N, C-alpha and C positions, 0 to 999 in steps of 0.2 A: 310399316307404317300405316297409320286409324284415318280415315275420312271425317271431316269435321260436315259432311252437307250434315243439311234441316230433312227431318224424316217427312216423307211425299202423303200425301192424302190432309184427308181437312186437320187435323188435329196441328201440323202442319202449318194452315194457314189463321185456326187458329192464336196460336202462342205468334205467325206476324203479328199481327189486328191487336194484340196484348204487348210487344214491344213498338211498337209504331207510336200506342197511346202513351207509355212511358216517357219515350223519349217529350212528346208537341207535353209534356210535363213540367218540362228542365225550365226557371224562369232566366229568361233573358230579361225582360226590364230590371231586375240588381245590379245595374252599375259601379255600387260602393268599392272600392280597393281595401284590401288588410294587408299586415304588412310578414311575413314571413318570416322564422328567426335569426334571418340571414340580415333583414331591413331591408329587403327588399320586395317592394309594392308587388302585390298578386289582384288575379279576380278569381272566382270561379266562372265557370263556363259553364258545369255542371257535381256530379256529387262529388266524386277524384277526380276535375281536371280542371284545369288551371290554366290562365297567361300569365307570365312573369316576365317582370322586365329586372333585366341584373348584370352587373357587372362580370370582367371575367380576365383579367388581364389588359385593364386600363382602359376595352372596345364595350360597348351597351350592347345588351344580347337582347328577345325578343322571348318570349319558351310560352311555348306552348305542348303541355305534357300532360302521364294519366300520374298520379297521386298513389298510393299503395299509403297500407296504414298497419304499421309494426313497434307493439309497447307502447300503443298510446297516442304514436307519431305518425303527420304524413308527408309520406318520404314520396322523394320524386323518385317515377319509374326508370321503363326505358327505351320507354315507346312514347317520345315526340320529338318534338325539333327544335331545336336553338337557333333562333336566324340574326345574324348581325343586320344592324339599324337599314344597309342599304337596299337587301332582300328580304326586310316588313316594308319597308317603301315600295317598291315593283309589286309587292302583293299586291299592298294597297291598292299602289294606282292598273290593277287588273279586278276589281272590285267588281265595280259597275259588267266587264264581259261575264264573269261569273252570273251575275244576277240578274244581266240580262240568258242566259244560258238557263241558267233554271228554273225564271220565266216563262224562260218556251217548253220547259218537260212540266208542266204545273206549278210549280213549286214559289208561295211566293214569301218573300224575306219582310221584315219590315224592317222600316226605314229609320235611321238612327239620328237621331235629333238630338243634336250639337253643341252645349252649354261653357261658356265660361269662355273663358284665352288660349283652347286649344284649338282653334288656328294660329293663332296670332305669335309671328317674332317676340321676340323682345325689347324690338320699337314701337310692340304693338301695333302696324301693320296687319294685310293678311299678305301671308306665304307666299311663295311665286316658287309649284312645287319644282319644278323645269328653269329654276336661273339661273343653277348653280352646277355643271359638267359634269361627272364626276372625274374624281382623277383617273380611271383609268384610260377615261376620255380623252381628255388633255393632256394627258402623255404623251397616245400616239397623234395623239396635232402636233405636241410638239416637236414628237421624234419624226413627223412627215417632212415638215419643215426641212427642221436642217438635214434630210434627204435633200429634198431640194434643190439646197442652196451648194452641198457638194457640186 
């Protein structure tokens, strides 16, 4: 089994500094979405990485995945994650804590500016993220009521 350690010494440090500057060249200001061959909207987060909103068996999914090029086409790779909307929502709720932890470690992240109706519900009012209990919690509450009556 081969080792994937970086070479020690000044040469390795120079390579590390060069790779950090490449990472900072990724444009985070561009928010224009595109449509892939399946008709799904996606946003590029780096050259070969994207976030896609798709559906599978009637469920909406948010995919963060690496892509590779084959025969002139960009195809999804194995590296990535597909999250149902409830898991993506849980991730969104964790972002303030993640941002604070990164800030404590010396990283500074730009705050997003939301525009349009992204935070509005169909009736135009602001959505309340915690107003609807998850189906599993409702099920537990219903089950516990049934047991207490017996």
